[in-house]
C-alpha positions as CSV (number, residue, x, y, z in Angstrom):
1,M,-13.7,36.8,-12.1
2,G,-17.4,36.0,-11.8
3,E,-19.8,36.1,-9.0
4,N,-19.6,33.5,-6.2
5,F,-22.4,31.7,-4.4
6,L,-23.4,34.8,-2.5
7,G,-23.5,36.9,-5.6
8,Q,-20.4,38.8,-4.8
9,E,-18.0,40.0,-7.6
10,D,-15.1,40.5,-5.3
11,S,-15.7,38.8,-1.9
12,L,-12.3,40.1,-0.5
13,N,-13.3,43.7,-0.9
14,D,-17.0,43.4,-0.5
15,K,-18.3,45.8,2.2
16,H,-21.7,44.2,2.6
17,K,-20.8,41.1,4.6
18,I,-23.8,38.8,5.2
19,T,-22.3,37.0,8.3
20,G,-19.1,38.5,9.6
21,I,-17.8,35.6,11.7
22,K,-15.3,36.5,14.4
23,P,-12.0,34.6,14.7
24,Y,-13.1,33.0,17.9
25,G,-16.3,31.9,16.2
26,A,-14.3,30.3,13.4
27,V,-12.3,28.4,16.0
28,F,-15.4,27.0,17.7
29,M,-17.2,26.2,14.4
30,M,-14.1,24.3,13.2
31,I,-13.8,22.3,16.4
32,N,-17.5,21.5,16.1
33,A,-16.8,20.1,12.6
34,I,-14.0,17.9,13.9
35,Y,-15.1,16.7,17.3
36,G,-18.2,14.5,17.8
37,A,-18.3,10.7,17.2
38,G,-14.7,10.6,16.3
39,L,-13.7,11.5,19.8
40,V,-15.0,8.3,21.5
41,A,-13.8,6.1,18.6
42,Q,-10.1,7.0,19.1
43,P,-9.2,4.2,21.6
44,Y,-10.6,1.6,19.2
45,M,-8.6,3.2,16.3
46,L,-5.5,3.0,18.5
47,L,-6.1,-0.6,19.2
48,I,-6.5,-1.7,15.6
49,S,-3.6,0.4,14.4
50,G,-1.2,-1.8,16.3
51,G,-0.1,0.3,19.2
52,I,0.5,3.8,20.5
53,L,3.4,4.5,18.1
54,P,1.6,3.6,14.8
55,Y,-1.5,5.6,16.1
56,V,0.6,8.7,16.8
57,V,2.4,8.5,13.4
58,I,-0.9,8.1,11.5
59,Q,-2.4,11.1,13.5
60,L,0.6,13.3,12.7
61,I,0.5,12.5,9.0
62,V,-3.2,13.2,8.8
63,Q,-2.8,16.4,10.9
64,V,-0.1,17.8,8.6
65,L,-2.3,16.9,5.5
66,A,-5.3,18.6,7.1
67,I,-3.4,21.8,7.9
68,V,-1.9,22.1,4.4
69,T,-5.2,21.3,2.6
70,L,-7.2,23.7,4.7
71,V,-4.8,26.6,4.2
72,A,-4.6,25.7,0.5
73,L,-8.4,25.8,0.1
74,A,-8.6,29.2,1.8
75,F,-5.9,30.4,-0.6
76,L,-7.8,29.1,-3.6
77,A,-11.0,30.7,-2.3
78,D,-9.3,34.1,-2.3
79,L,-7.7,33.4,-5.7
80,K,-10.8,32.3,-7.4
81,N,-13.4,34.5,-5.5
82,S,-15.2,31.3,-4.4
83,F,-17.5,30.6,-1.5
84,L,-18.0,26.8,-1.9
85,P,-15.5,24.0,-2.6
86,Q,-17.2,23.1,-5.9
87,E,-16.8,26.7,-7.1
88,I,-13.1,26.4,-6.4
89,L,-13.0,23.2,-8.4
90,L,-14.9,24.6,-11.4
91,S,-12.8,27.8,-11.6
92,A,-9.6,25.9,-11.3
93,T,-10.3,23.0,-13.7
94,A,-13.0,24.5,-16.0
95,I,-14.6,21.0,-16.2
96,P,-18.3,21.3,-15.3
97,T,-18.7,17.5,-15.3
98,L,-16.1,17.1,-12.6
99,T,-17.9,19.7,-10.6
100,Y,-21.2,18.0,-10.9
101,V,-19.6,14.6,-9.9
102,Y,-18.0,16.3,-6.8
103,L,-21.3,18.0,-5.9
104,A,-23.2,14.8,-6.2
105,L,-20.6,13.0,-4.1
106,M,-20.8,15.8,-1.4
107,I,-24.6,15.6,-1.2
108,S,-24.7,11.8,-1.0
109,E,-22.0,11.7,1.6
110,G,-23.7,14.4,3.6
111,F,-27.0,12.5,3.7
112,C,-25.2,9.3,4.8
113,T,-23.4,11.3,7.5
114,L,-26.7,12.7,8.8
115,L,-28.1,9.2,9.0
116,W,-25.0,8.1,10.9
117,F,-25.2,11.0,13.3
118,L,-28.9,10.4,14.0
119,T,-28.2,6.7,14.7
120,L,-25.5,7.7,17.2
121,I,-27.8,10.3,18.8
122,G,-30.5,7.7,19.1
123,D,-28.2,5.2,20.8
124,Q,-27.1,7.9,23.3
125,I,-30.7,8.8,24.0
126,Q,-31.5,5.2,24.6
127,R,-28.7,4.7,27.1
128,I,-29.5,7.9,28.9
129,A,-33.2,6.9,29.2
130,E,-32.2,3.5,30.5
131,F,-30.1,5.0,33.2
132,S,-32.9,7.4,34.1
133,S,-35.4,4.5,34.2
134,V,-37.5,6.3,31.6
135,L,-37.3,3.3,29.4
136,D,-37.2,-0.3,30.7
137,I,-34.4,-2.2,29.1
138,N,-36.6,-5.4,29.1
139,D,-39.5,-3.6,27.6
140,G,-40.4,-4.8,24.1
141,N,-41.3,-1.3,23.1
142,I,-37.9,0.2,23.8
143,V,-37.2,0.8,20.1
144,T,-40.5,2.7,19.8
145,G,-39.6,4.8,22.8
146,R,-36.1,5.4,21.4
147,N,-37.4,6.6,18.1
148,L,-40.0,8.8,19.8
149,A,-37.3,10.4,21.9
150,L,-35.1,10.9,18.9
151,L,-38.0,12.6,17.0
152,L,-38.7,14.9,19.9
153,V,-35.0,15.9,20.1
154,C,-34.9,16.6,16.4
155,V,-38.1,18.7,16.4
156,F,-37.5,20.7,19.6
157,V,-33.7,20.8,20.0
158,I,-32.0,20.5,16.6
159,Y,-34.5,22.1,14.2
160,P,-34.6,25.5,16.0
161,F,-30.9,25.9,15.4
162,L,-31.4,25.4,11.7
163,I,-33.9,28.2,11.3
164,P,-31.5,31.2,11.3
165,K,-29.9,31.9,8.0
166,S,-26.8,33.7,9.3
167,L,-23.7,31.6,9.7
168,K,-22.7,33.8,12.6
169,F,-25.4,32.2,14.7
170,Q,-23.6,28.8,14.3
171,T,-21.0,30.0,16.7
172,L,-23.3,29.0,19.5
173,P,-23.5,25.3,18.5
174,G,-19.7,25.4,18.1
175,I,-19.3,26.6,21.7
176,L,-21.8,24.0,23.0
177,S,-20.1,21.2,21.1
178,T,-16.6,22.2,22.3
179,M,-17.9,22.3,25.9
180,G,-19.5,18.9,25.5
181,S,-16.3,17.4,24.1
182,I,-14.2,18.8,26.9
183,V,-16.5,17.2,29.5
184,V,-16.1,13.8,27.7
185,V,-12.3,14.1,27.8
186,L,-12.3,15.1,31.5
187,I,-14.6,12.2,32.4
188,V,-12.3,9.8,30.6
189,I,-9.4,11.1,32.6
190,V,-11.4,10.7,35.9
191,M,-12.5,7.2,34.9
192,F,-8.9,6.3,34.1
193,K,-7.8,7.3,37.6
194,S,-10.7,5.4,39.3
195,S,-11.1,2.3,37.1
196,D,-9.3,-1.0,37.5
197,R,-6.7,-1.7,34.9
198,I,-6.5,-4.9,32.8
199,Q,-4.3,-7.5,34.5
200,N,-1.4,-9.4,32.9
201,W,-1.4,-7.3,29.8
202,D,1.6,-5.2,28.4
203,P,0.2,-2.4,26.3
204,G,3.6,-1.5,24.9
205,Y,4.2,1.2,22.3
206,F,4.2,-1.1,19.3
207,Q,2.4,-4.4,19.3
208,T,2.1,-5.7,15.7
209,F,2.1,-4.1,12.3
210,S,-0.1,-5.1,9.4
211,W,-1.0,-3.2,6.3
212,W,-4.7,-3.8,6.5
213,P,-5.2,-2.3,10.0
214,F,-3.0,0.6,8.9
215,L,-5.0,1.3,5.8
216,K,-8.2,0.9,7.7
217,V,-7.2,3.4,10.4
218,F,-5.8,6.0,8.0
219,P,-9.1,6.9,6.3
220,M,-10.9,6.7,9.7
221,M,-8.4,9.3,11.0
222,I,-9.0,11.5,8.0
223,Y,-12.7,11.2,8.6
224,A,-12.1,12.4,12.2
225,Y,-10.1,15.4,11.0
226,D,-12.3,16.2,8.0
227,C,-13.9,19.6,8.1
228,H,-13.0,20.9,4.7
229,P,-16.4,21.7,3.2
230,T,-17.3,23.6,6.4
231,A,-13.9,25.3,6.5
232,V,-14.2,26.9,3.1
233,V,-17.6,28.4,4.1
234,V,-16.4,29.5,7.5
235,Y,-13.3,31.2,6.0
236,C,-15.3,33.0,3.3
237,S,-17.7,34.2,5.9
238,M,-15.2,35.8,8.3
239,E,-15.2,39.5,8.9
240,R,-11.6,39.8,7.9
241,R,-10.2,37.2,5.5
242,N,-6.5,36.8,6.0
243,I,-4.5,33.7,5.1
244,L,-2.0,34.2,8.0
245,Q,-4.7,34.5,10.6
246,W,-6.6,31.5,9.1
247,S,-3.3,29.5,9.3
248,F,-3.1,30.2,13.0
249,I,-6.8,29.2,13.4
250,V,-6.3,25.9,11.6
251,I,-3.1,25.1,13.6
252,L,-4.9,25.9,16.8
253,V,-7.9,23.8,16.0
254,S,-5.7,20.8,14.8
255,F,-3.6,21.0,18.0
256,A,-6.8,21.1,20.2
257,A,-8.2,18.1,18.3
258,S,-5.0,16.1,18.6
259,I,-4.8,16.8,22.4
260,G,-8.4,15.6,22.9
261,F,-8.1,12.6,20.5
262,T,-4.7,11.4,21.9
263,T,-5.8,11.8,25.6
264,V,-9.0,9.7,25.1
265,A,-7.2,7.2,22.9
266,V,-4.2,6.5,25.1
267,L,-6.2,6.4,28.4
268,G,-8.9,4.2,27.0
269,Y,-6.2,1.9,25.5
270,L,-4.3,1.6,28.8
271,T,-7.5,0.9,30.7
272,F,-9.3,-1.7,28.6
273,G,-6.6,-3.0,26.2
274,P,-7.7,-5.6,23.7
275,H,-11.3,-5.5,25.1
276,L,-12.0,-2.0,23.7
277,K,-15.2,-1.4,21.8
278,D,-15.8,1.1,19.0
279,D,-17.3,3.5,21.5
280,I,-15.2,3.9,24.6
281,L,-18.3,4.7,26.7
282,F,-19.6,1.2,26.0
283,N,-16.7,-0.2,28.0
284,Y,-17.8,1.6,31.2
285,D,-20.5,0.6,33.6
286,D,-23.7,2.3,32.5
287,T,-24.9,2.8,36.1
288,N,-21.9,5.1,36.9
289,I,-22.9,8.7,37.3
290,F,-19.8,9.9,35.5
291,V,-20.6,7.7,32.5
292,F,-24.1,9.2,32.5
293,L,-22.7,12.7,32.4
294,A,-20.3,11.8,29.6
295,R,-23.2,10.5,27.6
296,L,-25.1,13.7,28.1
297,A,-22.1,15.7,27.0
298,L,-21.5,13.5,24.0
299,L,-25.2,13.9,23.1
300,V,-24.8,17.6,23.1
301,S,-21.6,17.4,21.0
302,L,-23.2,15.0,18.4
303,T,-26.3,17.2,18.2
304,M,-24.3,20.4,17.5
305,S,-22.1,18.6,15.0
306,L,-25.2,17.4,13.2
307,I,-26.4,21.0,13.0
308,N,-23.1,22.1,11.5
309,R,-23.4,19.4,8.9
310,V,-26.9,20.3,7.9
311,V,-25.9,23.9,7.5
312,T,-23.1,22.9,5.1
313,D,-25.4,20.5,3.2
314,R,-27.8,23.4,2.7
315,F,-25.4,25.4,0.7
316,N,-24.6,22.3,-1.5
317,I,-28.3,21.7,-2.2
318,E,-29.0,25.3,-3.1
319,D,-25.9,25.3,-5.4
320,F,-27.1,22.1,-7.1
321,Y,-30.6,23.7,-7.5
322,R,-29.1,26.8,-9.2
323,R,-26.9,24.8,-11.5
324,M,-29.7,22.5,-12.6
325,L,-32.1,25.4,-13.4
326,G,-29.4,27.8,-14.7
327,I,-30.0,30.5,-12.1
328,D,-27.2,33.0,-11.7
329,N,-25.8,33.5,-8.2
330,Q,-27.0,37.1,-7.9
331,T,-30.6,36.1,-8.6
332,G,-30.3,33.0,-6.5
333,S,-29.0,34.9,-3.5
334,D,-31.8,37.5,-3.8
335,T,-34.5,34.8,-3.9
336,W,-33.1,32.4,-1.4
337,T,-35.6,33.1,1.4
338,L,-38.6,30.8,1.4
339,R,-36.7,28.3,-0.6
340,F,-34.1,28.3,2.2
341,H,-36.6,27.0,4.8
342,I,-38.2,24.5,2.4
343,Q,-34.8,23.0,1.6
344,T,-33.9,22.8,5.2
345,F,-37.2,21.1,6.2
346,I,-37.1,18.6,3.4
347,W,-33.5,17.7,3.8
348,F,-33.5,17.3,7.5
349,S,-37.0,15.6,7.8
350,S,-36.0,13.1,5.1
351,A,-32.9,12.1,7.1
352,V,-35.0,11.8,10.3
353,V,-37.6,9.6,8.6
354,V,-35.1,7.3,7.1
355,S,-33.2,7.0,10.4
356,I,-36.4,6.2,12.4
357,F,-38.3,3.9,10.0
358,F,-35.4,2.1,8.3
359,A,-32.8,2.1,11.1
360,P,-29.8,1.8,8.8
361,R,-26.6,0.2,10.1
362,F,-23.2,1.6,9.1
363,D,-20.9,-0.9,10.8
364,S,-19.8,-2.5,7.5
365,L,-20.0,0.7,5.4
366,S,-18.0,3.0,7.8
367,F,-14.8,2.3,6.0
368,L,-16.2,3.1,2.6
369,L,-17.7,6.3,4.1
370,A,-14.2,7.2,5.4
371,I,-12.6,6.7,2.0
372,T,-15.2,9.0,0.5
373,K,-14.3,11.6,3.1
374,S,-10.6,11.1,2.3
375,I,-11.3,11.8,-1.4
376,I,-13.1,15.0,-0.5
377,A,-10.5,16.2,1.9
378,L,-7.3,15.5,-0.1
379,W,-8.3,15.2,-3.8
380,L,-10.2,18.5,-4.0
381,P,-7.3,20.8,-3.1
382,G,-4.8,18.5,-4.9
383,I,-6.6,18.6,-8.2
384,C,-7.2,22.3,-8.0
385,L,-3.6,23.3,-7.3
386,L,-2.3,20.9,-9.9
387,F,-4.6,22.4,-12.6
388,I,-3.6,25.9,-11.6
389,H,0.0,25.1,-11.7
390,C,-0.1,23.2,-15.0
391,K,-1.9,26.0,-17.0
392,P,0.8,28.7,-16.6
393,L,3.5,26.1,-16.9
394,A,2.2,24.9,-20.2
395,K,2.0,28.5,-21.4
396,Y,5.6,29.0,-20.3
397,Q,6.8,25.9,-22.1
398,S,5.0,27.0,-25.2
399,K,6.8,30.4,-25.1
400,K,10.2,28.7,-24.8
401,K,9.5,26.4,-27.7
402,E,8.5,29.3,-30.0
403,A,11.6,31.2,-29.1
404,F,13.7,28.1,-29.8
405,L,12.2,27.6,-33.3
406,Q,12.6,31.3,-34.0
407,S,16.2,31.2,-32.9
408,R,17.0,28.3,-35.3
409,E,15.6,30.3,-38.3
410,E,17.3,33.6,-37.5
411,S,20.7,33.2,-35.9
412,M,22.5,31.6,-33.0
413,L,23.0,35.1,-31.5
414,L,19.3,35.8,-31.5
415,A,18.7,32.4,-30.1
416,S,21.0,33.1,-27.2
417,S,19.4,36.4,-26.4
418,Q,15.8,35.2,-26.8
419,V,16.3,32.0,-24.9
420,Y,18.1,33.8,-22.1
421,K,15.4,36.4,-22.0
422,I,12.5,33.9,-21.7
423,W,14.3,31.6,-19.3
424,S,14.9,34.6,-17.1
425,E,11.3,35.6,-17.1
426,E,9.0,34.5,-14.3
427,P,6.1,32.3,-15.2
428,D,2.8,34.0,-15.5
429,I,1.3,32.4,-12.4
430,E,-1.7,34.1,-10.8
431,S,-0.7,33.5,-7.2
432,L,1.7,34.3,-4.5
433,S,5.2,32.8,-4.1
434,T,3.8,30.3,-1.5
435,E,1.9,28.5,-4.3
436,R,5.0,26.5,-5.3
437,C,5.4,25.1,-1.8
438,S,1.6,24.4,-1.7
439,N,1.8,22.7,-5.1
440,M,4.6,20.4,-4.1
441,L,2.9,19.4,-0.8
442,L,-0.5,18.9,-2.4
443,A,0.9,17.0,-5.3
444,T,2.6,14.7,-2.9
445,G,-0.6,14.2,-0.9
446,F,-2.6,13.7,-4.0
447,C,-0.3,11.0,-5.3
448,F,-0.1,9.4,-1.9
449,M,-3.9,9.3,-1.6
450,T,-4.2,7.8,-5.1
451,V,-1.9,4.9,-4.2
452,F,-3.5,4.5,-0.8
453,I,-7.0,4.2,-2.3
454,I,-5.8,1.7,-4.9
455,V,-4.2,-0.5,-2.2
456,A,-7.2,0.0,0.1
457,L,-9.6,-1.2,-2.5
458,I,-7.5,-4.2,-3.2
459,C,-7.5,-5.1,0.5
460,L,-11.3,-4.3,0.6
461,A,-11.8,-6.9,-2.2
462,G,-10.6,-9.6,0.2
463,E,-13.1,-8.5,2.8
464,T,-16.1,-8.5,0.5
465,E,-17.6,-11.7,1.9
466,L,-17.3,-10.3,5.4
467,I,-18.9,-7.0,4.5
468,L,-21.8,-8.6,2.6
469,G,-22.3,-10.9,5.6
470,K,-22.9,-7.9,7.8
471,L,-25.3,-6.1,5.5
């Protein structure tokens, strides 16, 4: 077993922990990775899914898949002495090309996610400034003011959180993000009590069902629950790595996320019905003080989630740098000081510049970005567990075949004893007994995801003209 990203030979027994995240810190960091923009988009996702019942079913399926895959990744990290998802992939499959493809996919998706977060943060800043009369909505220079405000937030608010190298410090952004998300949920409840409901409209539990909305909502829900790259790093940085404790953390985080998502989705759906927008806050009156507070809380949550994403991307960029230059992990960890700050500055400043000067729009590409997240979330643990399962199984089948051939040459008696002996032996699988259950669940999820993406791409082909028209 080789060294992982941190240069550790055995991360389970390593006494020189770099971070030492507490269990409560892991909870807040995981919630920070899940909450954010996905919270205010839940009512719209409920609307296009066809009703409350399809929405709840989709969320339950994704929640179960998220719990299983997160626990499986932690198990694989311990089994393969890994710190990053791509290290798990390489040690499980022994295919460097697949690892490079996954790493490139992670870096590309991470940069697009940063641009998306910066766009959302800029929109919230603009709305808050308009409410505070800092910017005049009729002013022709409002875009310039928005970009200037976004730049100031990036320089004086976000970047200071990126300077510390210790992951333990990221507990603070996790706490702030959680508090911001809770405030948004509470304000949605208050607005539900005080807002006028839509007249002559029966929400029902099941409106209409169509495969295209279902396939569109499913990857969006996976996108909302995706925290897998962050989860591996968080688990490997905990003071005491324990699968059972990690399972409780994952279940607690998933339960908290589902409570917040479902509350906002159902209340927003019952309030505005078919007139819902992709951001629930856009349906409320911008002059309302509660909406202003919700935007402030959402701005905090988005900002902290962006910080969490940059921290994760930083590990992937450094890992890519080491692989391209052939630097071993021990040397790379010892020299990752000045390079750490250079990578952080270049990566974050590039995203800020692109977001401000090119103002990319992601309305038509959000579905493709969600599918990419789905591949990262489900395919990675599925492929790894299938490879790990197939290797010892092939060895086991080879032993049985050799015994059978030997039995034919010698005697039927020897054949009986040999075959009985080998069939009674346990396969040489380097895992715990829970791996069989994990393999079955992950193999099912892997096959389901494959079929889903094929069908989704077929449906997407029919929407090509619409997408190109929006670009």
